[in-house]
N, C-alpha and C positions, 0 to 999 in steps of 0.2 A: 503494499499499498503506501502511494507517493505521499507524503506531506502536501497540503494544500498551500501555494505560495502565498496566498493573502494571507492565511494563518501565520506562516514564518514571518513576513514582514511587520505584521502586528506584533507579534511578540518580541520581534527586535525592537519597534519603536517604542513599546510599552517599557521595556526593561530599560531603554536609554533615559525616557522621561522620569522613572523612578529614581534612578541612580543619581540625577542632578537636578531636581525639580525646581529648587531656589535658584540655582543658577539660570537655567533655562526661562523662569519666570522674570529675573531680572534683565536679562538681555532683550526678551520680547518688549518689556516695558520702554528699554531706552531707545529702541528704534522703532517704535510703533508709529506709522504716519509720515516717516520720512525715509529717505533713502540711506542705505548703510554703504560706506566707502567699500569698494572691493575690486579684485582683480578679474579682467577677461582674461580666459584661457583658451588655446587651442590645443587638440590632442590628436594623437594617431593611436587606434589601437585594433588588436585582434583578437580572435576568439576561436572557441570551439562549441558547436551545437551538439550536444550528447545524445540527443534523441536521434536526429537526422545524418548523423555522423558527417559533420560538414565543418569546414575552415572558414572563417570570417576575416575581412580586414574592412577596415571603417576609419571615422574620424569623428570628432566631437567638437563642439564650442559650448563654453560656459560663460553665462551671462548673470551676474549678482543681481537680485532684485530687491531685497531686504536682508538684515542678519540672517546669516545660515541658510538663507532660500536662494535658490539659483535656477534659471532657465538654462535647460541643457538639451539642445537639438543636436541630434546626431544621425548618422548614416552607415550601413554595412552592406558590403557585397559578400555572397556566400558562393564558394567553389564547391565543385562536385555537382555528378549526375544523380544521387540518391536524395538530396534535398529537394522537397518541393518550393523552398524560397530561393528566389535569384538575388532580390534585394529588399532592404528594409530602411526606411526613414522614421526616424522617432523623434517627437514633442514630448520631451521628458521635462519633470521639475523635480528638485532633490531638495532635502533638508539634512543640513549638516548637524550632527551632535558628537558627543565624546570630546575628549581633550583636543582642544584646537581644532574641532571641525573635521576631523582626519576619519572618522566613520561617517557615512551618509546612506540614505534610502530615499525611495521616492517612485514616481511612477509616471505614466502618460499614455499619450496616443501612439500607435503603429500603424505605419502604412507599408504593406509588404506586397511584392509581385508574386504571386503563386502561379507557379509553372505550370501545372497540369490543365488549368484553365484559362492561363495567360491573361488574368485579371487582377487588378491593385485591390486588395480587400484590407479592411480596416480592423483594429482590435486595441488591445492594450497592454502596457509595460507593468511591471512589478520588479523592483530590483533593490539591492543593498550593496554597499561597496565599502573599501579601505584605501586610504591614501598612505604611502609608505615613505613619507618626507615630513620634515619639521614645517608648520604653517607659513613660515616666513622664506621657505624656499622657491626659487623660481620654476624648478621643474619638478614634478611630484609622479613617480611612478604610481600606478593604482591597479585594484583587480576587483572586478565587479560580477555579482552574482543575479543572474538576470532570467526571467520567465517572460514569454511573449506569447497571449493569449489572441489567436487569431485562425479563422478558418476551422474552428472546432479542435486545434490542437494546443498544447502548452508547452514547448520543449523549453529544457533547461539549458542556458548557455554561460559559459564563462568566459569573460573578457578580461583583457589585461593591455594595459599600454601607459602611455606618458603624456602629461599637459603640461604645458608653458605658458608661463603667463606673456602675454602679449600687449597689455595696457590696462588702466585703470578706469572703471566707472565712475 
């Protein structure tokens, strides 16, 4: 029996909020109603779709909205003939928590070209990830655990890459 991704993400978010509730509330009150300074990052990534046995390569952009909340559009191309997916575009939002915001979770819309019917299908993503660098570093390696729910399937994907600061917002 596979664990439901929604449940996994919910448990991770609840655990993080229980671990540091006072800090989270203080940060929310500090930036409520105005933009928080943040870095715009661009990254490259690669991954593995374990259900469809396919490798992927792609990129992402990260735009800070308010303290610890970012908009992260991304795209991936899938290699191999066994996978029903050829490419996927994502419109995701993330919430950072943990020490220095190095742990994050989120979700969003997924737009995928499904090969057997040769049409673009829409669905949604759920994911959580870790950054392996100090919060002040300009380049940050990361690993992400991701589920995409589209066309009646929900493959598990492991994505890894590196993001680099390109400017400030």
